[in-house]
C-alpha positions in Angstrom: -29.3 0.0 -14.6 -26.4 -1.8 -12.5 -26.2 -1.6 -9.1 -22.6 -1.1 -8.2 -21.6 -1.1 -4.0 -20.3 1.7 -2.4 -17.5 0.6 0.1 -18.5 2.0 4.0 -16.7 4.6 5.1 -14.7 4.2 8.3 -16.6 6.3 11.2 -14.5 7.4 13.9 -16.3 7.6 16.9 -14.8 11.3 18.0 -17.1 11.2 21.6 -14.8 8.1 22.8 -11.8 8.4 21.1 -11.4 12.5 23.1 -13.3 10.5 26.2 -9.9 8.5 26.1 -7.7 11.2 26.2 -9.8 13.1 29.2 -10.0 9.8 31.5 -5.6 9.3 30.1 -5.0 12.5 31.2 -7.2 12.5 34.6 -5.2 9.2 35.4 -1.7 11.6 35.0 -2.5 13.9 36.9 -3.6 12.5 40.2 -1.3 10.4 39.7 1.2 13.0 40.1 -1.3 14.3 42.6 -0.8 11.4 44.7 3.4 11.2 44.3 5.5 12.9 47.1 7.0 16.0 46.1 10.3 14.5 46.3 9.2 11.7 43.7 7.5 13.5 40.8 10.5 14.0 38.6 10.3 10.3 38.7 6.6 9.9 38.1 6.7 12.1 35.4 9.7 10.4 33.9 8.2 7.6 33.7 4.5 8.6 32.7 6.1 9.9 29.9 8.2 6.7 29.1 5.2 4.8 29.4 2.9 7.0 26.8 6.3 6.5 24.3 6.4 3.6 24.3 2.6 3.2 23.8 2.7 5.4 21.1 5.6 3.3 19.6 3.8 0.5 19.8 0.5 1.8 19.1 2.3 2.9 15.4 3.2 -0.1 14.9 0.2 -2.2 15.3 -1.7 0.3 13.0 1.4 0.0 10.4 1.6 -3.6 10.5 -2.4 -4.3 10.7 -3.1 -2.3 7.9 -0.1 -5.1 6.0 -1.7 -8.0 7.5 -5.1 -7.2 6.7 -4.5 -6.5 3.1 -2.6 -9.2 2.6 -5.2 -11.7 3.7 -7.8 -9.6 1.5 -5.4 -9.6 -1.2 -5.1 -13.6 -0.9 -8.1 -14.5 0.0 -9.1 -12.7 -3.2 -6.3 -14.4 -5.8 -7.8 -17.7 -4.2 -11.7 -17.4 -4.9 -10.7 -15.7 -8.5 -8.7 -19.0 -8.9 -11.2 -21.4 -8.0 -13.8 -19.5 -10.0 -12.2 -19.6 -12.9 -11.4 -23.4 -12.3 -15.0 -24.1 -12.1 -15.8 -22.0 -14.8 -13.0 -24.3 -16.9 -15.7 -27.5 -15.9 -18.5 -26.1 -16.4 -17.5 -25.2 -20.4 -16.4 -28.4 -20.2 -19.4 -30.4 -19.0 -21.2 -27.9 -21.8 -19.0 -29.0 -24.8 -19.4 -32.5 -23.8 -23.1 -32.4 -23.6 -23.0 -30.3 -27.1 -21.2 -33.6 -28.4 -23.6 -36.0 -26.8 -27.2 -33.7 -28.7 -25.2 -33.2 -31.9 -26.3 -37.1 -32.7 -29.3 -37.0 -31.6 -32.8 -38.1 -33.4 -36.2 -38.9 -32.7 -35.3 -43.0 -31.6 -33.0 -42.3 -28.9 -34.1 -39.2 -27.3 -34.1 -41.1 -24.0 -30.8 -42.5 -24.6 -28.9 -38.8 -24.9 -31.0 -38.4 -21.7 -29.4 -40.5 -19.6 -26.1 -39.8 -21.1 -27.0 -36.1 -20.2 -28.5 -37.4 -16.6 -24.8 -39.1 -16.1 -22.4 -36.4 -16.8 -24.7 -34.4 -14.8 -24.0 -36.7 -12.1 -20.6 -37.4 -12.9 -19.8 -33.9 -13.2 -21.8 -32.8 -9.2 -20.2 -35.5 -7.5 -16.8 -34.4 -8.7 -17.1 -31.1 -7.6 -18.4 -32.3 -4.3 -15.6 -34.4 -3.7 -13.1 -31.6 -4.5 -14.9 -29.7 -2.1 -15.2 -31.5 0.2 -11.2 -32.4 -0.4 -10.5 -28.8 0.1 -12.4 -27.9 3.3 
């Protein structure tokens, strides 16, 4: 039985959402009450212009943010897959080299084969660590 992680669903906090709307409306009404009667038309026009601008900017930000995040996720995933494939290829190469070393092993040269195996694995480890440091 294999476990697969299910993505966490984004939960909207409706209390905060409605609270912000109510506070915004209350601020607009308080501003209207504090504005002299002669300037109330200008006040309402200013409020509507600001609300429209805010909605326009929020729409752009939400749409662009999603595209930016999706592109970043795709780039990181691709880079990770490429790095994993490169490491797998190096491991296959090491495995082939070790197979070649041990195919000709006899009881008399086991210590020599062990030394060769240690040398190959040390070189492999050093190469991987050096590549990791270079990428940072």
